[in-house]
ZAMI-638026 format. One record per residue (C-alpha): residue number from 1; residue in one letter; x, y, z. Coordinates in pm, whole numbers, plus 50000, padded with zeros to 5 digits. Layout:
ZAMI-638026
FITOR  pos  code     px     py     pz
FITOR  NUM     A      X      Y      Z
...
***
This chain:
ZAMI-638026
FITOR  pos  code     px     py     pz
FITOR    1     M  54024  55326  73515
FITOR    2     F  53696  55462  73647
FITOR    3     K  53648  55149  73853
FITOR    4     A  53992  55205  74013
FITOR    5     L  53911  55569  74092
FITOR    6     R  53579  55468  74238
FITOR    7     Y  53750  55205  74447
FITOR    8     F  54041  55423  74576
FITOR    9     G  53883  55772  74557
FITOR   10     W  53691  55780  74882
FITOR   11     P  53979  55646  75093
FITOR   12     L  54215  55906  74934
FITOR   13     L  53971  56192  74994
FITOR   14     T  53916  56081  75351
FITOR   15     G  54290  56065  75412
FITOR   16     V  54344  56416  75268
FITOR   17     L  54070  56560  75488
FITOR   18     I  54213  56392  75797
FITOR   19     A  54562  56526  75710
FITOR   20     L  54425  56878  75674
FITOR   21     L  54252  56855  76010
FITOR   22     V  54571  56730  76174
FITOR   23     I  54775  57015  76017
FITOR   24     L  54523  57273  76134
FITOR   25     R  54503  57133  76486
FITOR   26     F  54867  57033  76540
FITOR   27     P  55080  57232  76293
FITOR   28     Q  55395  57172  76497
FITOR   29     W  55373  56797  76406
FITOR   30     V  55465  56876  76049
FITOR   31     G  55714  57155  76126
FITOR   32     L  55475  57450  76090
FITOR   33     P  55459  57728  76357
FITOR   34     S  55183  57686  76613
FITOR   35     Q  54891  57931  76599
FITOR   36     D  54808  57887  76967
FITOR   37     V  54821  58194  77197
FITOR   38     N  54991  58113  77526
FITOR   39     L  54814  58300  77805
FITOR   40     Q  54930  58311  78164
FITOR   41     Q  54639  58205  78379
FITOR   42     A  54623  58310  78742
FITOR   43     P  54616  58016  78982
FITOR   44     Q  54287  57929  79141
FITOR   45     T  54245  58050  79496
FITOR   46     T  53969  58045  79747
FITOR   47     R  54091  58367  79913
FITOR   48     I  53924  58681  79779
FITOR   49     M  54173  58965  79721
FITOR   50     Q  54020  59297  79814
FITOR   51     G  54125  59628  79962
FITOR   52     P  53972  59798  80264
FITOR   53     V  53629  59949  80217
FITOR   54     S  53736  60256  80414
FITOR   55     Y  54049  60457  80491
FITOR   56     A  53884  60630  80785
FITOR   57     D  54135  60488  81033
FITOR   58     A  54427  60629  80835
FITOR   59     V  54257  60967  80809
FITOR   60     N  54174  60973  81181
FITOR   61     I  54541  60911  81257
FITOR   62     A  54685  61172  81021
FITOR   63     A  54424  61447  80983
FITOR   64     P  54458  61609  81331
FITOR   65     A  54823  61689  81250
FITOR   66     V  54740  61867  80923
FITOR   67     V  54658  62236  80973
FITOR   68     N  54526  62518  80760
FITOR   69     L  54743  62823  80700
FITOR   70     Y  54617  63174  80634
FITOR   71     T  54897  63411  80542
FITOR   72     T  54875  63786  80499
FITOR   73     K  55124  64044  80381
FITOR   74     V  55123  64418  80328
FITOR   75     V  55181  64539  79972
FITOR   76     N  55194  64885  79826
FITOR   77     K  54926  64942  79566
FITOR   78     S  54870  65249  79357
FITOR   79     A  54586  65467  79476
FITOR   80     H  54428  65461  79130
FITOR   81     P  54463  65220  78834
FITOR   82     L  54546  65518  78611
FITOR   83     F  54876  65553  78797
FITOR   84     E  54981  65214  78658
FITOR   85     D  54956  65332  78299
FITOR   86     P  55311  65340  78148
FITOR   87     Q  55240  65665  77964
FITOR   88     F  55116  65828  78284
FITOR   89     R  55423  65711  78476
FITOR   90     R  55645  65833  78194
FITOR   91     F  55543  66191  78263
FITOR   92     F  55495  66180  78639
FITOR   93     G  55765  65926  78735
FITOR   94     D  55742  65657  79000
FITOR   95     N  55686  65890  79296
FITOR   96     L  55311  65850  79282
FITOR   97     P  55082  65809  79583
FITOR   98     K  55046  65450  79702
FITOR   99     Q  54822  65275  79947
FITOR  100     K  54913  64989  80179
FITOR  101     R  54684  64691  80136
FITOR  102     W  54660  64347  80289
FITOR  103     E  54683  64044  80062
FITOR  104     S  54592  63700  80193
FITOR  105     S  54658  63349  80065
FITOR  106     L  54581  62995  80168
FITOR  107     G  54789  62686  80233
FITOR  108     S  54842  62387  80456
FITOR  109     A  55109  62256  80692
FITOR  110     V  55194  61942  80886
FITOR  111     I  55268  61929  81261
FITOR  112     M  55587  61725  81272
FITOR  113     S  55648  61714  81649
FITOR  114     P  55463  61776  81976
FITOR  115     E  55701  62068  82037
FITOR  116     G  55518  62259  81764
FITOR  117     Y  55746  62237  81460
FITOR  118     L  55555  62250  81132
FITOR  119     L  55660  62176  80775
FITOR  120     T  55507  62356  80480
FITOR  121     N  55611  62498  80141
FITOR  122     N  55833  62802  80115
FITOR  123     H  55608  62950  79847
FITOR  124     V  55317  62941  80093
FITOR  125     T  55490  63156  80355
FITOR  126     A  55740  63360  80150
FITOR  127     G  55700  63731  80222
FITOR  128     A  55418  63679  80471
FITOR  129     D  55384  63935  80751
FITOR  130     Q  55145  63718  80948
FITOR  131     I  55076  63342  80946
FITOR  132     V  54762  63213  81115
FITOR  133     V  54748  62841  81192
FITOR  134     A  54407  62678  81229
FITOR  135     L  54403  62330  81384
FITOR  136     K  54142  62066  81316
FITOR  137     D  54029  62082  81680
FITOR  138     G  53929  62447  81634
FITOR  139     R  54227  62618  81795
FITOR  140     E  54400  62904  81616
FITOR  141     T  54738  63066  81677
FITOR  142     L  55011  63265  81509
FITOR  143     A  55321  63092  81371
FITOR  144     R  55674  63221  81331
FITOR  145     V  55913  63115  81058
FITOR  146     I  56218  62927  81187
FITOR  147     G  56378  62909  80845
FITOR  148     S  56314  62829  80482
FITOR  149     D  56486  62661  80189
FITOR  150     P  56372  62797  79851
FITOR  151     E  56582  62537  79669
FITOR  152     T  56357  62255  79791
FITOR  153     D  56054  62483  79849
FITOR  154     L  56029  62393  80217
FITOR  155     A  55980  62608  80526
FITOR  156     V  55981  62528  80897
FITOR  157     L  55733  62704  81127
FITOR  158     K  55690  62701  81505
FITOR  159     I  55374  62737  81712
FITOR  160     D  55341  62740  82091
FITOR  161     L  55039  62537  82198
FITOR  162     K  55000  62250  82441
FITOR  163     N  54880  61898  82362
FITOR  164     L  54961  61921  81993
FITOR  165     P  54894  61621  81771
FITOR  166     S  55187  61521  81550
FITOR  167     I  55206  61311  81235
FITOR  168     T  55359  60964  81227
FITOR  169     I  55656  60966  80989
FITOR  170     G  55670  60701  80719
FITOR  171     R  55966  60601  80504
FITOR  172     S  55936  60755  80161
FITOR  173     D  56203  60520  80027
FITOR  174     G  55975  60225  80108
FITOR  175     I  55682  60328  79891
FITOR  176     H  55603  60160  79561
FITOR  177     I  55428  60266  79245
FITOR  178     G  55067  60160  79283
FITOR  179     D  55051  60212  79662
FITOR  180     V  54745  60396  79789
FITOR  181     A  54807  60764  79864
FITOR  182     L  54587  61008  80056
FITOR  183     A  54632  61386  80018
FITOR  184     I  54515  61598  80313
FITOR  185     G  54497  61977  80295
FITOR  186     N  54284  62287  80261
FITOR  187     P  54200  62327  79891
FITOR  188     F  54045  62659  79790
FITOR  189     G  53994  62740  80157
FITOR  190     V  53688  62512  80189
FITOR  191     G  53834  62339  80494
FITOR  192     Q  54029  62022  80553
FITOR  193     T  53977  61778  80267
FITOR  194     V  54100  61427  80191
FITOR  195     T  54150  61291  79839
FITOR  196     M  54267  60945  79739
FITOR  197     G  54482  60808  79459
FITOR  198     I  54793  60600  79409
FITOR  199     I  55165  60660  79385
FITOR  200     S  55209  60723  79013
FITOR  201     A  55589  60757  79006
FITOR  202     T  55887  60824  79231
FITOR  203     G  56210  61016  79180
FITOR  204     R  56061  61272  78943
FITOR  205     N  56310  61548  78862
FITOR  206     Q  56406  61793  78589
FITOR  207     L  56061  61950  78616
FITOR  208     G  56198  62300  78663
FITOR  209     L  56010  62350  78991
FITOR  210     N  56299  62348  79239
FITOR  211     T  56676  62335  79235
FITOR  212     Y  56675  62001  79416
FITOR  213     E  56397  61774  79292
FITOR  214     D  56310  61419  79394
FITOR  215     F  55932  61426  79375
FITOR  216     I  55670  61164  79446
FITOR  217     Q  55404  61180  79174
FITOR  218     T  55045  61097  79264
FITOR  219     D  54702  61117  79104
FITOR  220     A  54536  61203  79435
FITOR  221     A  54367  61537  79367
FITOR  222     I  54586  61829  79477
FITOR  223     N  54445  62178  79430
FITOR  224     P  54545  62533  79527
FITOR  225     G  54550  62545  79907
FITOR  226     N  54679  62187  79935
FITOR  227     S  55038  62313  79917
FITOR  228     G  55225  62219  80233
FITOR  229     G  54973  61951  80327
FITOR  230     A  55032  61584  80389
FITOR  231     L  55059  61291  80153
FITOR  232     V  55003  60980  80366
FITOR  233     D  54989  60607  80305
FITOR  234     A  54699  60371  80373
FITOR  235     N  54808  60347  80738
FITOR  236     G  54813  60723  80795
FITOR  237     N  55193  60761  80790
FITOR  238     L  55343  61071  80629
FITOR  239     T  55527  60996  80304
FITOR  240     G  55547  61343  80148
FITOR  241     I  55468  61715  80162
FITOR  242     N  55229  61814  79883
FITOR  243     T  55393  62083  79672
FITOR  244     A  55272  62134  79317
FITOR  245     I  55041  62023  79041
FITOR  246     F  55085  61993  78668
FITOR  247     S  54782  62162  78519
FITOR  248     K  54690  62379  78224
FITOR  249     S  54364  62490  78385
FITOR  250     G  54487  62551  78740
FITOR  251     G  54280  62261  78874
FITOR  252     S  54379  61904  78946
FITOR  253     Q  54443  61688  78641
FITOR  254     G  54572  61383  78824
FITOR  255     I  54940  61485  78820
FITOR  256     G  55050  61614  79158
FITOR  257     F  55393  61622  79321
FITOR  258     A  55505  61582  79680
FITOR  259     I  55845  61621  79846
FITOR  260     P  55939  61284  80001
FITOR  261     T  55975  61269  80379
FITOR  262     N  56340  61159  80363
FITOR  263     L  56435  61486  80191
FITOR  264     A  56192  61697  80395
FITOR  265     L  56329  61568  80727
FITOR  266     E  56689  61641  80625
FITOR  267     V  56593  61998  80541
FITOR  268     M  56388  62044  80859
FITOR  269     K  56662  61914  81090
FITOR  270     S  56925  62132  80925
FITOR  271     I  56706  62444  80953
FITOR  272     I  56629  62378  81320
FITOR  273     E  56996  62312  81406
FITOR  274     H  57169  62569  81186
FITOR  275     G  56900  62813  81074
FITOR  276     Q  56965  62712  80715
FITOR  277     V  57035  62407  80503
FITOR  278     I  57404  62321  80494
FITOR  279     R  57505  62205  80146
FITOR  280     G  57834  62138  79980
FITOR  281     W  57941  62352  79684
FITOR  282     L  58211  62338  79419
FITOR  283     G  58132  62663  79241
FITOR  284     I  58083  62526  78891
FITOR  285     E  57814  62516  78629
FITOR  286     V  57791  62205  78415
FITOR  287     Q  57620  62097  78097
FITOR  288     P  57547  61751  77954
FITOR  289     L  57806  61575  77740
FITOR  290     T  57621  61559  77407
FITOR  291     Q  57713  61314  77134
FITOR  292     E  57882  61592  76936
FITOR  293     L  58091  61696  77236
FITOR  294     A  58175  61335  77317
FITOR  295     D  58299  61283  76961
FITOR  296     S  58511  61598  76976
FITOR  297     F  58666  61489  77308
FITOR  298     G  58710  61131  77193
FITOR  299     L  58486  60999  77471
FITOR  300     Q  58249  60774  77280
FITOR  301     G  58060  60555  77525
FITOR  302     R  58199  60720  77841
FITOR  303     P  57971  60922  78071
FITOR  304     G  58068  61272  78171
FITOR  305     I  57962  61633  78224
FITOR  306     V  58125  61944  78083
FITOR  307     V  58238  62236  78302
FITOR  308     A  58055  62533  78146
FITOR  309     G  58120  62793  78417
FITOR  310     I  58349  62844  78717
FITOR  311     F  58294  63087  79005
FITOR  312     R  58594  63305  79074
FITOR  313     D  58790  63195  79382
FITOR  314     G  58546  62907  79432
FITOR  315     P  58650  62557  79544
FITOR  316     A  58667  62426  79186
FITOR  317     Q  58892  62706  79063
FITOR  318     K  59122  62663  79363
FITOR  319     A  59142  62290  79284
FITOR  320     G  59254  62365  78927
FITOR  321     L  58935  62293  78731
FITOR  322     Q  58911  62480  78402
FITOR  323     L  58639  62566  78153
FITOR  324     G  58587  62284  77905
FITOR  325     D  58708  62012  78140
FITOR  326     V  58500  61694  78119
FITOR  327     I  58426  61553  78465
FITOR  328     L  58419  61174  78449
FITOR  329     S  58362  61096  78817
FITOR  330     I  58338  61254  79161
FITOR  331     N  58464  61043  79450
FITOR  332     G  58444  60738  79228
FITOR  333     E  58082  60792  79124
FITOR  334     A  58034  60826  78749
FITOR  335     A  57931  61179  78649
FITOR  336     G  57685  61096  78373
FITOR  337     D  57409  61327  78494
FITOR  338     G  57482  61685  78597
FITOR  339     R  57190  61717  78838
FITOR  340     R  57275  61392  79015
FITOR  341     S  57642  61487  79044
FITOR  342     M  57562  61831  79185
FITOR  343     N  57325  61669  79434
FITOR  344     Q  57609  61439  79533
FITOR  345     V  57828  61744  79600
FITOR  346     A  57544  61913  79791
FITOR  347     R  57523  61615  80027
FITOR  348     T  57897  61644  80101
FITOR  349     K  57988  61838  80415
FITOR  350     P  58175  62165  80365
FITOR  351     N  58552  62134  80418
FITOR  352     D  58545  61767  80311
FITOR  353     K  58768  61679  80016
FITOR  354     V  58647  61508  79699
FITOR  355     A  58845  61347  79418
FITOR  356     I  58745  61470  79073
FITOR  357     E  58853  61278  78764
FITOR  358     V  58857  61492  78450
FITOR  359     I  58974  61484  78093
FITOR  360     R  59156  61788  77959
FITOR  361     N  59302  61802  77609
FITOR  362     G  59274  61425  77580
FITOR  363     K  59458  61357  77905
FITOR  364     E  59305  61220  78224
FITOR  365     L  59371  61420  78540
FITOR  366     K  59278  61363  78902
FITOR  367     L  59213  61676  79107
FITOR  368     I  59134  61715  79477
FITOR  369     A  58884  61985  79574
FITOR  370     E  58783  62104  79920
FITOR  371     V  58407  62140  79921
FITOR  372     G  58278  62481  80025
FITOR  373     L  57950  62599  80176
FITOR  374     R  57686  62663  79913
FITOR  375     P  57584  63030  79931
FITOR  376     P  57213  63108  79965
FITOR  377     P  57029  63172  79638
FITOR  378     A  56992  63532  79533
FITOR  379     P  56651  63666  79638
FITOR  380     V  56402  63719  79362
FITOR  381     Q  56349  64090  79304
FITOR  382     T  55981  64175  79315
FITOR  383     E  55811  64508  79273
FITOR  384     N  55517  64595  79496
FITOR  385     N  55299  64823  79290
***
């Protein structure tokens, strides 16, 4: 027995060891899952991929068309801080002596044409009594406001100077996430400044900044004073108007927003031609179709928006829309997002007709509405103390 084990033992042990090695190295041969990690290796290339070592050419092209704005306005201030005390005003009323004072603020703008039309933000120029434009070549002049659009936070200015540089317009619908972005403006009033980053996102909306939002997001540093300045690509072409930052400290945290050129040009052309932005209007307020509402209407899986308010004698009321109606589509486009549907209406010319498909009391209806002219937003009431 021992002789047999001694004779066959070593071959058996060797075979077991070999089998274990095979199983460990090629587990798929015996039906076991492979432990290999499949990595995607980049192909070998002799060409070195690298970006430019400088964006000076792009800056030299774009920077002369970006100007600094210095706005001033007259406000009424109380002659003494004591007059602002609520208890003091309770006894003496609001007819207290006031002093007129000048307040100044900073911003930027972009020269869009050799004729002297400038684009900037509405919040930069709103309420300004005087707007001073300082060009990169050292010239200064006063600007007048041609028109503004608070709903996109854009304003069009006009200056009268000869030999004006103008920006080259790029296509904002051709940019991609990851593209290089350069922000040019006048942060904190230190003078024209260029910062670099990338396009972080496109089509940002529902931020609560404007009524109509379609922002380009970038991590190029944007600070107070950059508002109204240029966001340009690596070739110096304008892709957006810098507008806002997301920040808890007030300084740049790598989340800035710019209005894309496609939207900005539409607004600018409408203001120059009509003095205002012409938008379509139905006269309704809508709310999302939540799961609970969808269940109650029997609309599981179907997109829609709920009519939550109707303006008296507005286009929607004249067309027969009622509170509680669920809009399924407008001119054949599914109405799954209230903001997108209202933007669709806004792009429709006044007096054009649109087909609105709704559900009311479980029945589908098709209504025809004549789009009206969207009234201007009510001005914000401010108190100059």
